[in-house]
C-alpha positions in Angstrom: 39.4 -4.6 -17.6 40.3 -3.4 -21.2 40.6 -0.1 -22.1 41.8 1.4 -25.1 42.8 5.3 -25.2 43.9 7.4 -28.0 45.2 10.6 -26.6 45.4 13.0 -29.5 46.9 16.4 -29.7 43.4 17.8 -30.0 41.1 15.2 -28.4 41.2 12.5 -26.1 39.2 9.3 -27.3 38.8 6.2 -25.3 36.8 3.0 -25.3 36.2 0.4 -22.8 36.0 -3.7 -23.8 32.3 -3.5 -23.4 32.2 -0.6 -26.0 31.5 2.6 -23.8 33.0 5.4 -25.5 34.5 8.5 -24.3 35.6 11.9 -25.8 36.8 15.1 -24.5 39.2 17.9 -25.8 42.9 17.4 -24.7 43.0 20.8 -22.8 43.6 21.1 -19.3 43.0 24.2 -17.0 43.4 25.1 -13.6 40.5 25.3 -11.3 38.8 28.8 -11.2 36.5 29.8 -8.4 32.7 29.7 -9.4 31.0 33.1 -8.2 27.6 31.4 -8.6 28.4 28.5 -6.8 27.1 26.0 -9.5 23.9 27.7 -10.5 24.7 27.3 -14.1 25.8 24.4 -16.0 29.5 23.5 -15.5 31.3 22.1 -18.6 34.2 19.7 -18.4 35.6 17.5 -15.9 36.9 18.2 -12.2 39.5 15.8 -11.8 41.1 15.2 -8.5 44.2 12.9 -8.6 46.3 11.6 -5.8 49.3 9.6 -5.6 52.0 8.5 -3.1 53.7 11.9 -3.3 51.4 14.5 -4.9 48.1 15.6 -5.3 46.1 17.7 -7.8 43.0 19.0 -8.8 42.3 20.3 -12.5 39.8 21.2 -14.9 40.0 18.8 -18.1 38.2 18.8 -21.1 35.4 21.3 -22.7 35.4 23.6 -19.6 39.4 24.0 -19.7 39.0 24.6 -23.6 37.5 28.1 -22.4 39.6 28.9 -19.7 41.9 31.9 -19.9 44.6 29.5 -18.4 44.4 26.6 -20.9 46.9 24.3 -21.5 47.6 21.9 -24.4 50.5 20.3 -25.7 51.8 20.5 -29.8 55.6 19.3 -29.1 56.7 16.3 -30.6 57.0 14.6 -27.4 53.5 15.2 -25.0 54.3 16.1 -21.7 54.2 13.3 -19.4 52.1 15.0 -16.6 49.5 16.2 -19.3 49.4 12.8 -21.0 49.3 10.8 -17.8 46.4 13.1 -16.6 44.2 12.6 -19.7 45.0 8.7 -19.6 43.5 8.6 -15.9 40.6 10.8 -16.8 39.6 8.6 -19.8 40.2 5.5 -17.6 38.1 6.6 -15.0 35.2 7.9 -17.3 35.2 4.6 -18.9 34.5 2.9 -15.6 38.1 1.8 -14.6 38.5 0.7 -10.9 41.5 -1.1 -9.8 43.9 -2.9 -12.0 43.5 -2.1 -15.8 44.9 -3.1 -19.1 45.4 -0.3 -21.5 46.2 -0.1 -25.2 47.4 3.1 -26.4 49.0 4.4 -29.8 51.9 6.4 -31.4 52.4 8.2 -34.6 54.3 5.8 -36.9 57.3 8.3 -36.9 57.7 8.4 -33.0 56.6 4.4 -32.7 59.9 2.8 -32.6 61.7 5.3 -30.6 59.2 5.9 -27.9 57.3 2.8 -27.4 59.2 1.2 -24.9 59.6 4.3 -22.9 55.9 5.1 -23.0 54.9 1.3 -22.1 57.5 1.5 -18.9 56.1 4.9 -17.8 52.1 4.2 -17.9 52.8 0.7 -16.3 54.1 2.8 -13.2 50.7 4.7 -12.9 48.6 4.2 -9.9 46.5 6.8 -8.0 43.3 7.7 -6.5 41.1 9.3 -8.8 38.0 11.3 -8.6 36.0 12.9 -11.6 33.2 15.5 -11.0 30.9 14.0 -8.0 31.7 10.5 -8.8 33.5 8.4 -6.0 37.1 8.3 -5.6 38.4 5.2 -7.0 41.9 3.5 -7.1 43.2 2.9 -10.6 46.6 0.9 -11.2 47.7 0.2 -14.6 49.0 -3.2 -14.8 49.8 -3.9 -18.5 50.2 -1.6 -21.7 50.4 -2.3 -25.4 51.5 0.2 -27.3 50.4 0.4 -31.2 51.4 2.4 -34.0 48.4 4.7 -35.3 46.9 3.9 -38.7 47.8 -0.2 -38.2 44.8 -1.2 -36.3 42.5 1.0 -38.4 42.0 -1.8 -40.7 40.5 -3.8 -37.5 38.1 -1.0 -36.3 34.6 -1.4 -36.6 32.6 -1.2 -39.8 36.2 -0.9 -42.1 35.7 -2.9 -45.4 38.4 -3.7 -47.7 36.2 -3.7 -51.0 39.4 -3.6 -53.4 42.1 -5.8 -53.8 45.8 -4.7 -55.0 47.2 -1.7 -52.8 45.0 -0.1 -49.8 46.0 3.1 -48.6 45.5 4.3 -45.0 45.7 8.1 -44.1 45.0 9.0 -40.5 44.7 12.6 -40.1 45.2 14.3 -36.9 45.4 17.5 -35.6 49.5 17.8 -35.4 50.3 14.6 -37.6 49.2 12.5 -40.3 49.9 9.1 -40.7 50.0 7.2 -44.0 50.4 3.6 -45.0 50.4 1.5 -48.0 49.4 -2.1 -47.8 49.4 -4.9 -50.6 46.5 -7.4 -50.4 48.1 -10.7 -50.6 45.9 -13.9 -50.0 43.2 -11.7 -48.6 45.2 -10.0 -45.9 46.7 -6.9 -45.8 50.7 -6.6 -45.9 52.4 -3.3 -45.2 55.1 -1.8 -47.5 57.2 -0.4 -44.9 59.3 2.2 -46.9 55.9 3.6 -47.9 54.6 4.1 -44.2 55.3 6.8 -42.1 54.2 10.4 -40.2 54.1 13.9 -41.6 54.2 16.7 -39.0 51.2 18.3 -41.1 47.6 18.1 -39.7 44.9 20.2 -38.9 46.9 22.6 -36.8 48.3 24.0 -40.2 44.4 25.2 -40.7 44.3 26.4 -37.2 47.3 28.6 -37.8 46.1 29.9 -40.8 42.4 30.8 -39.8 44.2 32.5 -36.6 45.9 34.7 -39.0 43.1 35.6 -41.2 41.4 36.7 -38.0 44.2 39.0 -37.4 44.0 40.6 -40.8 40.4 41.4 -40.4 40.3 42.7 -36.8 44.2 43.4 -36.1 43.9 41.6 -33.0 45.2 38.2 -31.7 42.7 35.4 -32.7 41.0 33.5 -29.7 43.2 30.4 -28.7 40.8 27.8 -30.1 39.3 29.6 -33.1 38.8 26.7 -35.4 36.9 24.8 -32.7 34.4 27.9 -32.5 34.4 27.6 -36.3 33.8 23.9 -36.8 31.3 23.6 -34.1 29.1 26.7 -35.5 29.5 29.1 -32.6 29.5 32.5 -33.9 32.6 34.6 -33.6 32.4 38.4 -32.5 34.7 41.1 -32.4 33.7 44.4 -30.5 30.0 43.3 -30.7 30.1 42.5 -34.4 29.7 38.9 -35.7 32.6 37.9 -38.3 32.2 35.7 -41.1 34.5 33.4 -41.9 33.0 30.6 -44.1 35.2 31.7 -47.2 38.2 32.0 -45.6 37.7 28.5 -43.3 37.0 26.8 -46.7 40.4 28.1 -48.4 42.4 27.3 -45.3 41.0 23.6 -45.3 41.6 23.0 -49.0 45.1 24.5 -48.7 45.7 22.3 -45.6 44.5 19.3 -47.7 47.0 20.2 -50.3 50.0 20.3 -47.8 49.1 16.9 -46.5 48.5 15.5 -50.0 52.2 16.9 -51.0 53.8 15.3 -48.1 52.4 11.8 -48.8 52.7 12.0 -52.4 56.5 13.1 -52.1 57.0 9.3 -50.3 54.6 7.4 -52.5 55.5 9.1 -55.9 54.3 6.8 -58.6 53.4 4.1 -56.1 50.3 5.9 -55.7 49.1 5.5 -59.3 48.6 1.8 -58.4 46.1 2.3 -55.2 42.9 0.7 -55.5 41.0 1.8 -52.4 41.8 4.8 -49.6 40.8 4.4 -46.0 40.7 7.5 -44.3 40.4 8.0 -40.3 41.2 10.7 -37.6 39.3 13.6 -36.7 40.8 15.7 -39.4 39.5 13.2 -42.1 36.0 14.5 -41.0 37.0 18.2 -41.9 38.9 17.4 -45.0 37.9 14.3 -46.8 35.6 16.3 -49.2 38.8 18.2 -50.5 41.1 14.9 -50.6 41.9 13.4 -54.2 42.7 10.1 -53.5 41.2 6.7 -55.3 38.1 5.3 -54.0 37.8 7.0 -50.6 36.2 5.3 -47.8 35.9 6.3 -44.5 34.7 3.9 -41.4 31.5 4.2 -39.6 33.5 6.2 -36.6 36.7 7.7 -38.2 37.3 9.7 -35.0 37.3 6.3 -33.0 38.9 4.4 -35.6 42.2 4.1 -33.9 40.8 3.3 -30.5 38.7 0.6 -31.8 41.5 -0.9 -33.7 44.0 -0.7 -30.5 41.2 -2.3 -28.6 40.8 -5.1 -31.2 44.7 -5.8 -31.3 45.0 -5.7 -27.5 42.2 -8.3 -27.3 43.5 -10.7 -30.1 47.1 -10.4 -28.2 45.7 -11.4 -24.9 43.8 -14.6 -26.5 46.9 -15.5 -28.2 49.0 -15.4 -24.7 46.1 -17.2 -22.8 46.3 -20.0 -25.4 49.9 -20.3 -25.1 
């Protein structure tokens, strides 16, 4: 079975070869006792994992997002424990059982130095996994393909290169933004290496800024995932009063877009004047695309899953070539 998994700093996106897609917040939390014993709807996924020498039971996803002991990762190198937990949860939810091949990605700036280490670690994963009320399944990762984020975007579903010349790819995530510049030669995109890279600027800039606005209004620290609440349209209350952050949210998103744009243009410089088309992807692109000022902006059918779809296409292509040989 082939599974493509994009473990982001904000969300985990995964899809199986048959097209099944899974999405959940990249957050875990300890299991808390439910005093109502299941009388009300439970959010997220209760995940049990047993390996040769350890066992754990944790809450993953939407329910964890609302937990007081929610844990995520915003460091340059994701915690192996948290990352592998998300990999196994996503694989299970995609229908994995037994031996599976997995495709994953890394930001461009980390790819060269972390690719082999990540591949080696994931290929050692084997565990008995149970999610919610589903059956316990043994999952063993037999082969791992690691791809640079953004590169596979041009192979994702619905991406159409409508222009010749230079094609820009901007993949905005929560913590990083990957940017690539391609030259279309004989109808195929060829990357310009010195104009491709990653910036440690993403939606987390807006998250931090809106938290500061909350503190200015209330004098209190903001809820941990305030930005998620505002984006989803959930009302925000302080001491019983609803707070209006519409203007503040618009301003911080505009400012975040300006910072991302400055980072990219500092690298591209005058080369940006020759861009004929800009392809956007990543969860951040959904929030920021209306503020971006790049030529002929185009978004794929599902920008959130664009990398995941691209990883899957590249893995299928690689295996086809290997089988032919």
